[in-house]
C-alpha positions in Angstrom: 0.0 0.0 0.0 2.9 2.4 0.8 4.3 1.8 -2.7 1.0 2.6 -4.3 0.6 5.9 -2.3 4.2 7.0 -3.1 3.5 6.3 -6.9 0.4 8.4 -6.8 2.3 11.2 -5.0 5.0 11.4 -7.7 2.4 11.2 -10.5 0.5 14.3 -9.0 3.8 16.1 -8.5 4.9 15.5 -12.1 1.5 16.9 -13.4 1.9 20.0 -11.2 5.4 20.7 -12.5 4.2 20.1 -16.1 1.5 22.7 -15.8 3.9 25.4 -14.7 6.5 24.7 -17.3 7.0 27.9 -19.4 7.8 25.9 -22.5 4.4 24.3 -22.8 2.0 26.0 -25.3 -0.9 27.7 -23.6 0.1 26.5 -20.1 1.7 29.6 -18.6 1.8 30.3 -14.8 -1.0 32.6 -13.6 1.6 34.9 -12.1 2.9 35.9 -15.5 2.5 39.5 -16.8 0.3 39.6 -19.9 0.6 42.0 -22.9 -2.5 42.7 -25.0 -3.4 44.8 -28.1 -6.6 45.5 -29.9 -4.9 46.0 -33.3 -5.5 43.3 -35.8 -4.8 45.1 -39.0 -3.0 48.1 -40.5 -3.7 49.8 -43.8 -0.8 52.0 -45.0 0.4 53.8 -48.1 4.1 53.3 -49.0 6.2 55.6 -46.8 3.6 55.8 -44.0 4.2 54.4 -40.5 2.1 53.3 -37.6 2.4 51.8 -34.1 1.0 48.6 -32.7 0.4 49.5 -29.0 0.5 46.9 -26.2 -0.7 47.2 -22.7 1.0 45.2 -19.9 -1.4 44.2 -17.1 1.3 44.4 -14.4 4.8 45.7 -14.4 7.7 43.5 -13.6 11.3 44.2 -12.6 12.8 42.3 -15.6 13.5 43.1 -19.2 11.3 41.2 -21.7 11.4 40.6 -25.5 8.9 40.1 -28.3 9.5 38.8 -31.8 7.7 39.7 -35.0 7.7 37.0 -37.8 6.3 37.0 -41.3 3.5 34.4 -41.2 2.3 34.8 -44.8 1.8 37.3 -47.6 3.6 38.8 -50.6 5.2 41.9 -48.9 8.9 41.4 -48.0 10.6 42.4 -44.8 13.2 45.2 -45.2 12.2 45.6 -48.9 8.6 46.7 -48.2 8.4 47.2 -44.5 10.1 46.9 -41.1 8.6 46.2 -37.7 11.2 46.8 -35.0 14.8 45.9 -34.7 16.5 43.2 -36.8 16.2 39.8 -35.2 19.4 38.6 -33.5 20.5 35.1 -32.4 19.3 35.7 -28.8 15.7 36.0 -29.9 15.5 33.8 -33.0 17.1 33.2 -36.4 19.1 36.3 -37.4 17.6 38.1 -40.3 14.2 36.3 -40.1 11.8 38.8 -38.5 12.2 41.6 -36.0 12.4 42.0 -32.2 11.3 44.5 -29.6 12.9 44.8 -26.1 10.6 46.0 -23.3 12.4 47.6 -20.4 11.8 46.6 -16.8 8.8 48.1 -15.0 7.1 49.1 -18.3 3.3 49.1 -18.4 3.1 49.5 -22.1 5.2 49.3 -25.3 4.7 49.8 -29.0 5.9 48.0 -32.1 6.8 50.5 -34.9 5.7 49.5 -38.4 7.2 51.4 -41.2 6.5 50.9 -44.9 9.1 51.7 -47.5 8.4 53.9 -50.4 10.1 52.2 -53.4 8.5 54.4 -56.1 7.4 51.3 -58.1 3.8 52.1 -59.1 3.3 48.7 -60.8 3.5 46.5 -57.7 -0.1 46.9 -56.7 -1.4 46.4 -53.1 0.7 44.0 -51.0 -0.2 42.3 -47.8 1.6 40.5 -45.0 0.4 38.7 -41.9 2.7 39.4 -38.9 3.0 37.0 -36.0 3.8 38.7 -32.7 4.8 36.6 -29.7 6.8 36.6 -26.5 10.4 35.6 -27.0 13.4 34.6 -24.9 12.5 33.6 -21.3 9.0 35.0 -21.8 8.9 37.2 -18.7 5.8 38.8 -20.3 3.5 36.8 -22.5 0.5 37.2 -24.8 -2.9 35.7 -23.9 -2.6 33.2 -26.8 0.5 31.7 -28.3 0.8 34.8 -30.6 -1.1 37.7 -32.1 -1.7 38.0 -35.8 -1.8 41.5 -37.4 -2.5 41.9 -41.2 -0.5 44.7 -42.8 -1.8 46.1 -46.1 0.6 48.2 -48.1 -0.7 50.3 -51.0 1.3 51.9 -53.8 1.9 55.6 -53.4 0.7 57.6 -56.4 3.2 60.4 -57.2 4.7 62.5 -59.9 8.3 63.8 -60.1 9.5 67.4 -59.5 13.1 68.1 -60.7 15.4 70.2 -58.5 18.8 71.4 -59.8 21.0 72.9 -57.1 23.9 75.0 -58.4 27.0 76.2 -56.7 29.2 78.8 -58.5 32.4 77.7 -56.5 31.8 74.0 -57.1 32.1 72.9 -53.4 28.4 72.3 -52.6 26.1 74.4 -50.4 27.4 75.0 -46.9 24.4 74.6 -44.7 21.6 75.8 -47.0 18.8 73.6 -48.2 15.7 73.3 -50.3 13.1 71.7 -48.1 10.2 69.7 -49.4 7.4 69.1 -46.9 4.5 66.9 -47.9 1.7 65.9 -45.6 3.8 67.0 -42.6 6.9 65.0 -43.5 10.1 67.0 -44.6 13.1 66.1 -46.6 16.2 68.2 -47.2 18.1 68.8 -50.5 20.9 68.6 -51.3 21.3 65.2 -49.6 25.0 65.6 -49.0 28.1 67.6 -50.1 29.3 67.3 -53.6 32.4 68.3 -55.5 30.9 69.9 -58.6 29.0 72.9 -59.7 25.6 71.2 -60.0 23.5 68.4 -58.6 20.1 67.2 -59.8 17.3 65.4 -57.9 14.0 63.9 -59.0 11.7 64.4 -56.0 8.5 62.3 -55.8 5.5 64.2 -54.5 2.3 62.3 -53.8 -0.9 62.9 -55.8 -3.2 65.0 -53.6 -0.4 65.7 -51.1 -0.4 69.0 -49.3 3.2 70.2 -50.2 5.6 73.1 -49.8 9.0 73.7 -51.3 11.0 76.3 -49.4 14.6 77.6 -49.1 16.5 77.7 -45.9 19.7 79.7 -45.6 23.0 78.3 -44.4 24.6 78.9 -41.0 28.3 79.7 -42.0 29.9 82.2 -44.2 31.4 85.7 -44.2 29.4 88.9 -43.7 32.1 91.4 -42.6 32.9 94.5 -44.7 36.3 93.1 -45.6 34.9 89.7 -46.7 31.4 90.4 -48.1 29.1 87.5 -48.6 25.8 86.0 -47.4 25.6 83.5 -44.6 26.6 80.1 -45.8 28.3 81.6 -48.9 24.9 81.9 -50.5 26.2 84.3 -53.1 27.3 81.0 -54.7 23.9 79.3 -54.4 21.2 79.0 -57.0 18.4 76.5 -57.7 16.0 75.6 -60.5 12.8 73.7 -59.5 10.7 72.3 -62.3 7.1 71.0 -61.7 5.6 68.0 -63.5 3.8 70.3 -65.9 7.0 72.2 -66.8 6.5 75.3 -64.7 9.9 76.6 -63.5 10.8 78.2 -60.2 14.3 79.5 -59.9 16.3 81.9 -57.6 19.9 82.9 -56.8 22.5 83.8 -56.2 21.5 84.5 -52.6 18.1 82.8 -52.9 15.2 84.3 -51.0 14.5 82.5 -47.7 11.0 81.1 -47.4 8.4 79.3 -49.4 9.1 78.7 -53.1 5.8 77.1 -54.1 3.1 75.2 -52.2 -0.4 73.7 -52.7 -2.1 70.4 -53.3 -0.1 68.4 -55.8 -2.2 67.4 -58.8 0.6 66.4 -61.2 -1.0 68.6 -63.9 
């Protein structure tokens, strides 16, 4: 009889240990912190970004990690989108998916999703299903084994404006820029220094975008009586901006600071 009772004791003990093993699917200890999100889909145009917000039901004093894998779809990671930091060997297979590190004592975190504007208007709409799950030692878990979020990426419709930046001395602009802002997002041109008297850019502006081209002066140069010149040596600077319909906007040397042209881009 003693042998029988001892056997039953060890059987019950083994069942208890099995139910608290972190590696068993769906059988996590009740003491675990849980991260939840209500986001199940994202619909973005190329170049747009969004966040997948998570709420943690109770903060813990340990760092935790989550991984984002491509479950299915025709959009490619790094080519069409990113969703966090590149996966490393501590979290999964390097290069296959992304990872997010959540600091200790956090009560929330976000997974940043960024789509990449590739200017190929023949791709059509692309989709990808993202699988988001706890990683590593799983100090914080999700209610199920993982969340699925469907990301839809739509082609951006655009037309090209042409910008020629000119420098009479041939050593690039020193601090000055032409700034294109569309739908609240700004880019600066020229992109870098160049060793020539001209540089040409084709700038995509979205159809229907609220846009503004403006000129910003440089921050270096000579303005003393003995060394006349505009800030940033702007007596060397000129530009020619050409719209998709052929309208030309130009200024320089010493271009006027401020808006060059703005409006709603129609490509006509």
